GUBA-130254 format. One line per 3 residues: number of its first residue (from 1); their letters; for each residue x, y, z of N, C-alpha, C, O, CB. Coordinates in steps of 0.05 Angstrom, whole numbers. Glycine has a CB too. Layout:
NUM	A	X:Y:Z:X:Y:Z:X:Y:Z:X:Y:Z:X:Y:Z ~ ...
//
This chain:
1	XXX	-373:-208:-152:-358:-195:-128:-372:-193:-105:-391:-178:-104:-349:-169:-133 ~ -364:-207:-83:-376:-212:-58:-371:-188:-41:-347:-184:-34:-366:-237:-44 ~ -394:-171:-33:-392:-151:-14:-408:-148:9:-427:-163:10:-395:-131:-25
4	XXX	-404:-134:26:-420:-129:52:-416:-101:58:-397:-87:50:-411:-147:78 ~ -437:-92:74:-440:-65:86:-444:-64:115:-457:-82:126:-461:-52:73 ~ -433:-44:129:-440:-42:160:-445:-12:166:-431:7:159:-416:-54:180
7	XXX	-470:-11:180:-480:14:185:-499:8:209:-512:-13:210:-493:28:160 ~ -499:29:228:-517:23:250:-546:30:245:-565:24:260:-508:37:276 ~ -549:45:220:-575:52:215:-591:34:194:-587:37:170:-574:80:206
10	XXX	-609:15:201:-621:-2:188:-632:7:160:-630:-7:139:-639:-11:204 ~ -645:33:161:-655:44:134:-632:46:115:-634:40:91:-669:74:138 ~ -610:53:125:-585:59:106:-578:34:92:-573:33:68:-559:70:121
13	XXX	-576:13:111:-570:-14:99:-592:-22:77:-586:-33:56:-569:-36:121 ~ -613:-18:83:-640:-28:62:-635:-11:39:-634:-22:17:-674:-22:73 ~ -632:12:41:-626:29:14:-600:20:-2:-600:17:-27:-621:61:21
16	XXX	-580:15:13:-553:5:0:-560:-22:-15:-553:-27:-38:-527:-2:24 ~ -577:-40:0:-585:-67:-14:-601:-61:-39:-598:-76:-58:-602:-85:5 ~ -617:-43:-39:-633:-40:-61:-617:-27:-86:-621:-34:-109:-658:-23:-53
19	XXX	-598:-10:-80:-582:0:-99:-561:-21:-112:-558:-23:-136:-569:23:-88 ~ -550:-35:-94:-530:-55:-100:-546:-79:-118:-532:-93:-133:-515:-66:-71 ~ -569:-83:-115:-582:-106:-124:-590:-102:-159:-597:-119:-175:-609:-109:-105
22	XXX	-584:-76:-162:-585:-69:-190:-563:-71:-202:-563:-65:-226:-594:-46:-194 ~ -540:-79:-191:-512:-81:-207:-510:-113:-209:-509:-126:-188:-484:-65:-190 ~ -509:-124:-232:-507:-154:-234:-479:-163:-226:-478:-185:-216:-513:-165:-264
25	XXX	-457:-148:-229:-430:-160:-217:-430:-163:-190:-413:-178:-181:-406:-143:-222 ~ -447:-152:-172:-445:-154:-144:-460:-177:-133:-480:-185:-145:-454:-129:-131 ~ -453:-188:-112:-468:-203:-93:-468:-196:-65:-448:-201:-52:-459:-228:-95
28	XXX	-491:-183:-54:-489:-172:-27:-490:-197:-7:-509:-211:-4:-512:-151:-22 ~ -468:-200:7:-469:-225:22:-475:-218:51:-477:-236:67:-442:-242:20 ~ -478:-195:57:-486:-188:87:-488:-160:90:-475:-143:77:-466:-198:109
31	XXX	-511:-153:112:-513:-126:119:-512:-126:149:-530:-138:161:-539:-112:107 ~ -496:-114:160:-491:-114:187:-492:-87:203:-484:-66:193:-468:-125:190 ~ -503:-89:226:-505:-64:241:-484:-62:262:-486:-44:278:-532:-61:253
34	XXX	-463:-81:262:-442:-76:283:-419:-89:269:-422:-106:252:-448:-88:312 ~ -394:-77:279:-369:-88:266:-364:-118:276:-353:-135:262:-343:-68:274 ~ -375:-123:302:-371:-150:312:-384:-171:291:-373:-192:283:-386:-152:343
37	XXX	-410:-162:284:-420:-180:268:-406:-188:242:-402:-210:233:-444:-172:263 ~ -398:-166:231:-378:-168:207:-355:-184:209:-350:-201:192:-368:-143:200 ~ -341:-180:230:-317:-196:237:-323:-225:243:-307:-243:238:-304:-184:262
40	XXX	-344:-229:253:-353:-259:257:-359:-273:230:-354:-296:226:-379:-262:276 ~ -371:-257:212:-377:-268:185:-354:-274:171:-353:-296:160:-392:-250:169 ~ -332:-256:170:-308:-254:158:-291:-278:165:-277:-289:148:-296:-230:166
43	XXX	-292:-287:190:-274:-308:201:-284:-334:185:-267:-352:183:-276:-311:235 ~ -306:-337:177:-315:-363:161:-317:-358:131:-316:-377:116:-343:-374:170 ~ -320:-332:120:-330:-328:95:-314:-309:80:-304:-289:92:-356:-320:95
46	XXX	-310:-314:54:-292:-294:38:-310:-267:31:-335:-268:28:-280:-309:9 ~ -296:-247:29:-309:-221:17:-289:-208:0:-266:-212:5:-319:-201:40 ~ -296:-191:-21:-281:-175:-38:-275:-146:-32:-254:-133:-34:-293:-177:-60
49	XXX	-304:-137:-22:-302:-106:-13:-320:-106:11:-336:-123:15:-313:-82:-36 ~ -317:-85:29:-336:-78:51:-342:-49:49:-325:-34:41:-324:-83:78 ~ -365:-41:54:-376:-13:53:-378:-4:85:-393:-17:99:-408:-12:36
52	XXX	-365:14:93:-364:17:121:-375:45:129:-364:64:119:-337:13:131 ~ -392:47:145:-399:74:161:-375:80:179:-361:62:189:-428:72:181 ~ -371:108:183:-350:111:200:-358:119:229:-344:111:248:-333:131:188
55	XXX	-383:135:232:-391:142:255:-410:117:266:-433:115:257:-403:169:254 ~ -400:100:284:-416:84:291:-410:79:322:-387:83:330:-415:62:273 ~ -431:69:342:-426:64:368:-406:43:374:-407:22:360:-449:57:381
58	XXX	-391:46:390:-371:27:399:-343:29:380:-327:48:380:-384:-3:398 ~ -341:9:366:-319:8:347:-325:28:323:-347:25:312:-315:-23:335 ~ -310:46:316:-314:61:293:-308:46:267:-295:26:266:-299:84:296
61	XXX	-317:58:245:-308:46:216:-279:48:212:-268:28:201:-321:62:192 ~ -265:68:219:-236:73:216:-221:50:236:-199:43:229:-228:106:224 ~ -230:42:256:-216:23:276:-226:-5:264:-210:-23:265:-224:27:310
64	XXX	-248:-9:254:-258:-33:243:-242:-41:215:-237:-65:210:-289:-27:237 ~ -237:-20:200:-219:-27:174:-195:-40:181:-187:-59:168:-210:-1:158 ~ -182:-31:204:-154:-44:209:-157:-72:215:-140:-88:208:-139:-31:231
67	XXX	-182:-78:232:-185:-105:240:-193:-122:217:-189:-146:219:-203:-106:262 ~ -205:-111:195:-214:-126:172:-190:-134:157:-187:-156:148:-234:-110:155 ~ -171:-111:153:-148:-120:135:-126:-137:152:-106:-147:141:-133:-93:121
70	XXX	-133:-140:182:-113:-157:194:-122:-188:188:-107:-207:187:-111:-152:227 ~ -149:-187:183:-159:-213:177:-153:-224:149:-145:-246:144:-187:-213:182 ~ -159:-203:130:-152:-206:103:-143:-179:85:-160:-164:77:-175:-219:90
73	XXX	-118:-176:81:-107:-153:70:-118:-147:42:-116:-125:32:-78:-155:71 ~ -128:-167:29:-137:-160:1:-168:-150:-5:-177:-143:-27:-132:-187:-16 ~ -183:-151:21:-207:-137:22:-208:-110:15:-195:-97:31:-217:-140:44
76	XXX	-221:-95:-5:-220:-69:-6:-240:-56:11:-262:-66:13:-222:-62:-32 ~ -234:-32:25:-252:-15:40:-264:11:28:-250:28:16:-238:-8:64 ~ -287:13:31:-301:37:22:-318:51:46:-336:40:58:-318:29:-1
79	XXX	-309:75:49:-322:89:73:-346:102:64:-346:115:43:-305:109:88 ~ -366:101:80:-390:117:74:-395:132:99:-398:120:120:-415:99:66 ~ -397:160:100:-401:175:120:-414:201:111:-416:209:88:-376:178:133
82	XXX	-425:215:134:-438:244:130:-417:264:139:-422:288:138:-467:250:149 ~ -391:256:147:-370:272:159:-346:273:140:-331:253:141:-361:261:186 ~ -341:292:125:-314:293:106:-290:297:121:-268:296:109:-315:316:83
85	XXX	-290:303:149:-265:309:161:-247:284:165:-224:285:170:-271:323:188 ~ -260:259:161:-245:234:160:-231:229:135:-216:210:135:-261:212:165 ~ -233:243:113:-225:236:88:-195:228:87:-189:207:75:-230:258:71
88	XXX	-178:243:99:-148:243:103:-140:212:116:-126:195:106:-138:270:125 ~ -153:212:140:-151:187:155:-156:162:142:-142:142:144:-166:189:175 ~ -177:165:130:-190:141:113:-168:131:92:-161:107:90:-219:151:95
91	XXX	-158:151:77:-140:141:58:-116:128:68:-105:111:55:-133:160:41 ~ -107:138:92:-86:132:105:-88:102:113:-68:87:114:-82:150:128 ~ -113:93:118:-120:64:123:-127:50:101:-141:30:104:-141:61:141
94	XXX	-118:57:75:-117:42:53:-148:41:39:-156:24:23:-106:13:63 ~ -159:59:46:-187:58:33:-189:61:2:-177:79:-11:-205:80:45 ~ -206:40:-9:-209:43:-37:-220:69:-49:-213:79:-70:-226:23:-43
97	XXX	-241:78:-29:-259:102:-40:-272:112:-14:-272:98:6:-283:92:-63 ~ -282:135:-15:-294:150:7:-317:163:-3:-314:182:-18:-276:170:19 ~ -343:156:5:-370:163:-10:-384:180:16:-386:171:39:-391:131:-22
100	XXX	-395:207:7:-410:220:25:-437:211:25:-447:204:4:-409:247:21 ~ -451:210:47:-481:208:50:-495:234:41:-485:256:42:-489:201:81 ~ -519:228:31:-528:203:25:-517:197:-1:-511:214:-18:-557:200:26
103	XXX	-513:168:-6:-503:155:-29:-523:156:-53:-547:150:-50:-496:128:-23 ~ -514:163:-72:-531:162:-96:-520:136:-115:-498:126:-115:-528:193:-113 ~ -543:127:-130:-537:105:-149:-510:114:-169:-492:98:-175:-566:99:-168
106	XXX	-510:142:-176:-490:147:-195:-461:145:-182:-442:137:-194:-496:174:-208 ~ -461:154:-154:-436:152:-141:-428:125:-133:-404:119:-131:-436:169:-118 ~ -448:105:-128:-441:78:-122:-429:68:-151:-408:56:-152:-468:59:-111
109	XXX	-442:73:-170:-434:62:-197:-404:69:-203:-389:54:-215:-454:74:-220 ~ -397:93:-194:-366:100:-201:-350:81:-184:-331:68:-194:-357:133:-192 ~ -358:78:-156:-340:63:-141:-339:30:-149:-319:15:-147:-348:68:-111
112	XXX	-363:25:-157:-362:-7:-169:-347:-7:-192:-336:-28:-197:-392:-20:-176 ~ -343:11:-210:-326:11:-236:-298:8:-227:-282:-7:-238:-330:38:-254 ~ -291:25:-205:-263:28:-193:-256:-1:-183:-235:-12:-189:-263:51:-167
115	XXX	-277:-13:-165:-272:-40:-152:-266:-60:-175:-245:-72:-177:-296:-51:-134 ~ -286:-62:-194:-284:-84:-217:-257:-80:-230:-243:-100:-234:-309:-82:-241 ~ -248:-55:-236:-225:-53:-251:-200:-64:-237:-183:-75:-250:-221:-27:-257
118	XXX	-199:-60:-212:-179:-70:-195:-179:-96:-191:-157:-108:-194:-179:-59:-171 ~ -202:-111:-185:-204:-139:-182:-201:-156:-207:-195:-180:-205:-230:-144:-170 ~ -204:-145:-230:-198:-157:-256:-173:-159:-265:-167:-177:-281:-209:-146:-275
121	XXX	-156:-141:-254:-128:-139:-258:-117:-164:-250:-122:-173:-227:-117:-115:-242 ~ -97:-180:-269:-90:-202:-265:-62:-198:-239:-42:-184:-241:-83:-216:-295 ~ -70:-215:-218:-49:-217:-200:-21:-224:-212:-19:-239:-231:-56:-235:-181
124	XXX	1:-213:-199:28:-224:-206:33:-255:-206:25:-269:-187:47:-213:-187 ~ 43:-266:-225:46:-295:-227:73:-302:-210:81:-326:-207:47:-305:-259 ~ 85:-283:-201:111:-288:-183:113:-264:-166:98:-245:-170:139:-292:-199
127	XXX	133:-266:-146:139:-247:-129:146:-225:-143:160:-231:-163:157:-254:-110 ~ 141:-198:-138:152:-176:-151:184:-174:-141:194:-182:-119:132:-148:-144 ~ 196:-163:-159:226:-156:-157:232:-126:-149:225:-111:-167:240:-161:-185
130	XXX	240:-117:-132:249:-88:-127:280:-85:-133:296:-97:-119:244:-81:-96 ~ 287:-68:-153:312:-62:-161:322:-37:-147:309:-16:-149:312:-60:-190 ~ 347:-37:-132:356:-14:-117:383:-6:-131:391:17:-132:361:-22:-84
133	XXX	398:-28:-144:421:-23:-159:418:-4:-184:403:-10:-202:430:-49:-167 ~ 430:16:-186:425:31:-207:407:55:-203:413:75:-191:414:15:-227 ~ 381:47:-216:358:61:-208:336:46:-192:336:21:-193:346:71:-231
136	XXX	318:57:-179:299:46:-164:272:36:-182:259:52:-194:291:66:-142 ~ 267:12:-183:245:3:-202:231:-20:-186:242:-33:-168:257:-7:-233 ~ 206:-25:-195:192:-46:-182:184:-62:-208:173:-50:-227:166:-36:-162
139	XXX	189:-90:-209:187:-108:-233:164:-129:-227:163:-144:-208:216:-122:-238 ~ 147:-129:-246:125:-151:-243:125:-169:-269:121:-161:-291:96:-138:-240 ~ 130:-194:-263:136:-212:-284:153:-202:-304:146:-203:-328:113:-220:-297
142	XXX	176:-191:-298:199:-181:-315:195:-153:-327:212:-144:-343:205:-200:-336 ~ 172:-139:-322:166:-113:-332:168:-91:-311:161:-96:-288:140:-113:-345 ~ 176:-68:-318:178:-49:-296:153:-36:-295:141:-30:-316:200:-29:-299
145	XXX	144:-29:-268:120:-14:-260:122:14:-271:143:26:-268:115:-14:-229 ~ 101:23:-284:102:47:-295:88:67:-270:74:56:-253:85:46:-324 ~ 94:93:-269:87:112:-247:78:139:-259:94:153:-272:110:116:-228
148	XXX	53:145:-253:47:173:-263:58:194:-240:64:216:-248:14:177:-268 ~ 61:187:-214:73:204:-194:102:197:-189:107:174:-181:57:202:-168 ~ 119:211:-194:147:204:-187:149:206:-155:168:193:-145:167:225:-203
151	XXX	134:220:-141:140:224:-114:125:198:-100:134:190:-79:130:254:-103 ~ 107:188:-111:96:164:-98:117:140:-102:121:122:-85:66:157:-111 ~ 129:141:-127:151:120:-130:174:126:-109:187:107:-100:163:121:-161
154	XXX	179:151:-101:202:158:-87:193:152:-54:210:144:-38:210:191:-95 ~ 169:156:-49:160:149:-22:162:120:-19:170:112:3:132:157:-17 ~ 157:101:-37:161:72:-36:191:66:-35:200:49:-19:147:57:-61
157	XXX	205:77:-49:234:73:-50:246:79:-21:261:63:-11:248:92:-74 ~ 240:101:-9:247:109:19:243:86:35:261:76:49:231:134:30 ~ 213:74:35:208:54:53:220:29:49:224:14:67:185:49:54
160	XXX	228:24:24:245:2:18:274:5:33:285:-12:46:248:-1:-13 ~ 283:29:28:308:40:41:308:32:72:329:23:82:310:72:37 ~ 286:37:85:281:34:115:275:8:121:268:3:144:260:51:126
163	XXX	277:-14:102:275:-44:104:256:-52:128:262:-65:148:306:-58:109 ~ 232:-41:121:211:-53:138:207:-41:169:190:-47:186:218:-85:139 ~ 227:-22:173:223:-8:198:200:15:198:201:34:183:250:4:205
166	XXX	180:11:215:158:30:213:163:59:217:175:66:237:139:24:231 ~ 155:78:197:165:106:192:140:123:194:120:115:182:180:109:163 ~ 138:146:208:118:162:210:121:182:187:143:185:177:117:174:235
169	XXX	96:196:179:99:214:159:118:237:159:128:248:139:77:223:156 ~ 124:245:187:142:268:189:170:260:176:181:275:160:145:277:220 ~ 180:237:184:206:229:176:208:223:146:229:227:134:214:204:191
172	XXX	184:214:131:183:210:103:183:237:90:198:241:71:158:193:94 ~ 167:256:102:168:283:87:193:301:89:199:319:74:146:299:97 ~ 210:291:114:235:307:118:255:297:95:272:311:86:248:303:149
175	XXX	250:270:86:270:260:66:256:270:41:271:282:26:277:226:66 ~ 231:268:32:221:266:6:215:298:-2:216:306:-26:193:245:5 ~ 210:314:18:201:341:14:219:359:34:207:372:50:167:343:21
178	XXX	245:360:34:261:369:53:254:405:55:254:418:77:293:359:44 ~ 251:414:34:246:444:32:221:455:41:218:479:45:250:453:6 ~ 200:437:44:173:444:50:170:449:77:185:438:92:155:424:42
181	XXX	151:467:85:143:472:112:124:448:123:113:433:106:129:501:114 ~ 120:444:147:107:425:156:75:419:148:65:397:146:111:430:181 ~ 65:439:145:34:441:134:35:431:105:20:414:97:19:473:135
184	XXX	53:443:88:55:439:59:63:409:56:50:394:41:78:460:45 ~ 84:401:70:95:374:65:75:356:76:72:336:63:124:368:77 ~ 58:358:99:38:337:105:18:336:86:9:314:79:25:341:131
187	XXX	9:359:73:-8:356:52:-4:340:26:-19:325:15:-13:379:45 ~ 23:347:20:35:333:-3:38:302:4:35:286:-15:63:347:-10 ~ 43:294:30:50:267:34:23:255:34:23:232:24:67:262:61
190	XXX	-3:262:44:-27:251:44:-38:245:16:-51:224:12:-43:267:60 ~ -32:265:-3:-42:261:-30:-26:241:-44:-37:225:-59:-41:286:-45 ~ 3:241:-38:19:222:-49:19:194:-40:26:176:-55:42:231:-46
193	XXX	12:191:-15:6:167:-3:-22:155:-15:-24:131:-15:5:172:26 ~ -40:170:-24:-65:159:-36:-57:148:-61:-64:125:-67:-87:179:-39 ~ -41:164:-77:-32:156:-104:-15:132:-103:-20:114:-119:-16:179:-116
196	XXX	5:130:-85:21:104:-81:0:81:-74:2:60:-87:43:107:-55 ~ -16:83:-59:-36:61:-51:-51:52:-74:-55:28:-78:-56:69:-30 ~ -60:72:-89:-78:68:-115:-60:53:-131:-69:31:-136:-88:96:-130
199	XXX	-36:59:-141:-20:50:-157:-13:21:-150:-16:2:-166:2:67:-158 ~ -6:17:-125:-3:-13:-118:-25:-32:-120:-22:-56:-127:6:-15:-92 ~ -47:-22:-112:-74:-36:-114:-78:-45:-143:-85:-68:-149:-97:-17:-106
202	XXX	-75:-23:-160:-79:-31:-189:-61:-50:-197:-69:-67:-212:-78:-8:-207 ~ -37:-50:-190:-20:-71:-197:-21:-96:-184:-6:-114:-191:4:-63:-196 ~ -39:-100:-162:-44:-125:-146:-19:-127:-126:-10:-150:-121:-46:-153:-165
205	XXX	-8:-105:-116:10:-106:-98:7:-92:-72:26:-84:-58:31:-99:-109 ~ -19:-88:-64:-26:-75:-40:-13:-89:-16:-10:-76:4:-57:-75:-38 ~ -6:-114:-16:5:-130:6:32:-122:13:41:-131:34:5:-157:-1
208	XXX	46:-107:-1:75:-100:5:76:-75:18:99:-68:23:93:-98:-21 ~ 55:-58:27:55:-37:40:37:-35:63:13:-38:57:52:-21:25 ~ 44:-29:89:24:-29:114:27:-3:127:48:10:127:29:-54:136
211	XXX	5:4:140:2:27:157:-12:21:182:-33:8:181:-12:49:143 ~ -2:29:202:-12:25:229:-6:46:248:18:50:254:-3:0:240 ~ -28:61:258:-22:82:278:-8:104:262:8:117:275:-3:72:302
214	XXX	-11:109:241:4:134:228:35:126:222:51:144:215:4:161:250 ~ 43:101:224:68:92:215:62:76:189:40:65:186:84:75:238 ~ 84:74:171:82:62:144:110:46:145:132:55:154:79:87:118
217	XXX	105:22:134:127:3:127:122:-15:101:100:-21:93:131:-15:150 ~ 144:-23:90:142:-45:71:144:-72:84:157:-74:105:162:-43:48 ~ 132:-92:71:131:-120:83:153:-130:67:151:-132:42:101:-138:80
220	XXX	174:-137:78:198:-150:62:194:-176:49:206:-181:28:222:-153:80 ~ 177:-194:62:178:-221:55:157:-222:32:153:-244:22:171:-241:80 ~ 144:-201:24:126:-204:-1:140:-194:-26:126:-189:-46:98:-187:3
223	XXX	166:-190:-27:181:-184:-51:208:-190:-51:219:-192:-30:180:-159:-59 ~ 221:-195:-74:250:-198:-75:261:-171:-81:248:-154:-93:260:-220:-97 ~ 290:-168:-69:304:-142:-75:330:-151:-77:338:-170:-63:301:-120:-54
226	XXX	346:-136:-97:374:-143:-101:391:-134:-76:409:-149:-67:384:-129:-128 ~ 387:-112:-66:403:-102:-45:396:-116:-17:413:-117:1:400:-72:-44 ~ 373:-127:-14:368:-145:11:380:-172:5:387:-186:24:336:-149:19
229	XXX	384:-180:-20:396:-205:-24:428:-201:-20:441:-218:-9:388:-216:-54 ~ 438:-181:-28:467:-176:-23:471:-174:7:489:-188:17:476:-150:-37 ~ 454:-158:24:458:-157:49:457:-182:65:471:-186:85:443:-139:57
232	XXX	440:-199:56:435:-227:67:461:-247:59:469:-264:74:407:-239:55 ~ 471:-242:37:494:-259:31:520:-244:52:536:-258:64:502:-258:-6 ~ 519:-220:53:542:-210:71:539:-218:101:558:-221:115:543:-178:71
235	XXX	516:-222:108:509:-230:134:516:-259:139:523:-267:161:481:-224:140 ~ 513:-276:119:519:-304:116:546:-312:107:554:-335:104:501:-315:99 ~ 562:-289:101:590:-294:91:589:-309:62:605:-326:57:606:-313:113
238	XXX	570:-302:42:569:-312:20:574:-296:-2:568:-302:-24:547:-322:17 ~ 587:-273:5:592:-253:-17:614:-264:-39:615:-254:-61:602:-224:-4 ~ 630:-284:-33:653:-295:-49:638:-314:-69:651:-324:-87:677:-311:-31
241	XXX	615:-320:-66:599:-339:-88:598:-325:-112:605:-302:-113:569:-348:-81 ~ 590:-338:-132:586:-326:-158:565:-305:-157:570:-283:-166:580:-346:-179 ~ 541:-314:-147:522:-294:-146:529:-270:-129:526:-247:-137:498:-305:-137
244	XXX	538:-275:-109:551:-250:-91:568:-233:-106:563:-209:-108:569:-258:-67 ~ 588:-244:-118:610:-225:-134:594:-213:-153:600:-189:-157:636:-242:-149 ~ 572:-222:-169:559:-206:-187:542:-184:-176:538:-164:-190:543:-222:-203
247	XXX	534:-187:-155:517:-166:-142:539:-144:-132:535:-120:-134:498:-179:-116 ~ 561:-155:-121:583:-130:-113:590:-117:-133:592:-93:-130:609:-138:-101 ~ 596:-130:-159:606:-114:-180:588:-95:-190:594:-72:-198:615:-130:-201
250	XXX	562:-108:-190:539:-89:-204:535:-61:-185:530:-38:-194:507:-108:-206 ~ 538:-69:-156:535:-42:-138:558:-24:-144:554:0:-147:535:-48:-107 ~ 583:-34:-146:603:-16:-154:601:-2:-178:609:21:-179:626:-27:-155
253	XXX	588:-15:-201:587:-2:-226:564:15:-227:567:36:-240:586:-20:-246 ~ 543:10:-216:515:23:-216:509:42:-194:497:63:-199:494:3:-216 ~ 518:35:-170:511:49:-146:485:41:-134:470:26:-146:511:77:-150
256	XXX	479:52:-112:453:45:-97:437:70:-102:443:92:-94:456:38:-63 ~ 414:63:-119:395:82:-128:408:104:-141:394:125:-141:378:92:-106 ~ 428:105:-151:446:128:-162:428:140:-184:425:164:-185:477:117:-175
259	XXX	417:126:-202:405:136:-225:379:150:-218:368:164:-236:400:115:-245 ~ 369:147:-194:344:157:-187:348:185:-175:330:202:-176:330:137:-167 ~ 374:191:-163:379:217:-153:370:225:-129:370:249:-125:371:233:-168
262	XXX	359:204:-108:347:210:-82:369:219:-65:388:204:-61:331:186:-70 ~ 368:243:-54:387:252:-38:391:239:-12:413:238:-2:383:278:-35 ~ 368:229:-1:369:215:25:382:191:24:389:180:45:344:212:35
265	XXX	387:179:-3:399:153:-5:430:152:-7:442:131:-8:387:139:-28 ~ 443:178:-7:469:182:-13:488:170:9:508:158:2:473:210:-18 ~ 482:174:36:496:163:56:495:131:55:516:119:58:485:174:82
268	XXX	476:120:51:475:88:49:489:80:23:501:59:22:443:76:50 ~ 487:96:2:500:90:-19:530:87:-16:542:68:-27:494:108:-37 ~ 543:106:-2:573:111:1:580:88:20:602:77:15:581:141:14
271	XXX	566:79:40:571:57:61:573:31:44:590:15:48:547:55:84 ~ 554:29:26:553:3:10:576:2:-8:590:-19:-9:527:0:-6 ~ 581:25:-24:600:26:-42:626:16:-28:640:-2:-38:602:53:-53
274	XXX	633:31:-1:660:28:12:663:-2:20:685:-14:18:663:47:38 ~ 638:-15:30:641:-40:40:648:-58:17:667:-74:20:616:-48:55 ~ 633:-57:-7:639:-75:-28:665:-75:-43:676:-93:-55:620:-72:-47
277	XXX	674:-48:-40:702:-48:-50:722:-61:-33:741:-73:-44:711:-20:-54 ~ 720:-59:-6:738:-73:11:732:-105:4:752:-119:0:733:-65:43 ~ 712:-113:3:708:-142:-1:718:-151:-27:730:-173:-28:680:-149:2
280	XXX	715:-136:-47:729:-144:-73:758:-142:-72:771:-157:-86:720:-126:-95 ~ 771:-124:-55:797:-121:-54:813:-144:-39:837:-147:-43:801:-97:-42 ~ 797:-161:-21:806:-179:-6:818:-206:-20:827:-224:-6:785:-184:10
//
């Protein structure tokens, strides 16, 4: 696994290199004192993971992580810092892990195990398929993704419902945790967002979710979706085709996310049901 580290303190980089040298699965490809040096390297060379200091002169590690993922969204980010107040923001920026300084060999070992577990998982052989008719589910190679957190699944469903429009955490919490006060809702969102990103990364699906400046969105061209397909057919007047009619009948029969019971989806479900019944009656 090809890794690099960025820290403005030379002795920290040297210590990291000594610890990483003892891990046979790793290849340390670069030790950089500035983000600019790392980005220049990345434009010509592949990496699997980058260990970033957060507090650096000029561009911070948090800002640098966004630039890294703009170049290659499959690179895992691990933040290494002496300041724990950045933890929430770090995980919002899709961090794989967050290590407090001084880093120990034991703590580095835990991160490496997590990285290797993620990297060794087989990437999906075909585009994932997201089902909205009936209940909400994500399918990889014909198998439904399992979820330990039902709220992580619901947050993803809400972003699919928003069809790629960037959404702030406030709107997400208003939908998913409508009865919580702002402080409690925000805490739940950050914890759930971390679990969602972790689950998608484990499945090799990190690319379907993006976050920029506190806004979250799904990347619609990274997956197929039954309702997106139906809406595209409606736009192109193809609903009377065999495939279109099957989708219409399935929507009338099963409803939009009806089996999942998401209250925020009910207005859209009613709109789609009314539209489809009108088309079928013509």
